[in-house]
N, C-alpha and C positions, 0 to 999 in steps of 0.2 A: 299968584295966590298970596294970601296974607301969612305973616309969620306968627300969628297968635296961636297958642296951643292950649288945649283943654286938659291934657294929661301927658306929662313927659316921661319917657321910658328910655333906658339904655339897652340897645339891641346888641346881641352877640355877633351878628353877621351884618355886612354892609347892605343897606336897603337902597334900592334905586327908584322906588315909587311908593307913595302912600296916599291914602284918602280916608277921610272920616265920613261916617254916616249916622243918622239918627232915625230910628223907627218911630219913636215917640219920646216924651220927656224923660223916660226912665231907661230907654234902650239906646245906648251909644256904642259905636264900634269903630274899629279902624281896620283897613285892608292894607297889608304890607306885601310888596313884591321885592324879593331879595335878588341880588345879582346872580345867584345860582339858578334862578327860575322858580324857586319855591314861593308859593302864594300862601299867606297866612291871614286869617281873620281873627281879630281879638275883640273881646267884649270889654268895654271900659265902664267903670263905675261912674255914676253921675256926680257932678260937682255939687256940693252942698253949700 
């Protein structure tokens, strides 16, 4: 993958996998899988 990022965040727990997705121009999100097995989906604000 590429090392370009659209929004940088500091995570409290170690993350072992992540993916971004776009539903449309205004709906951007990220899926995070932590080493504990917890799966988290976050909504990101679009870049202006």
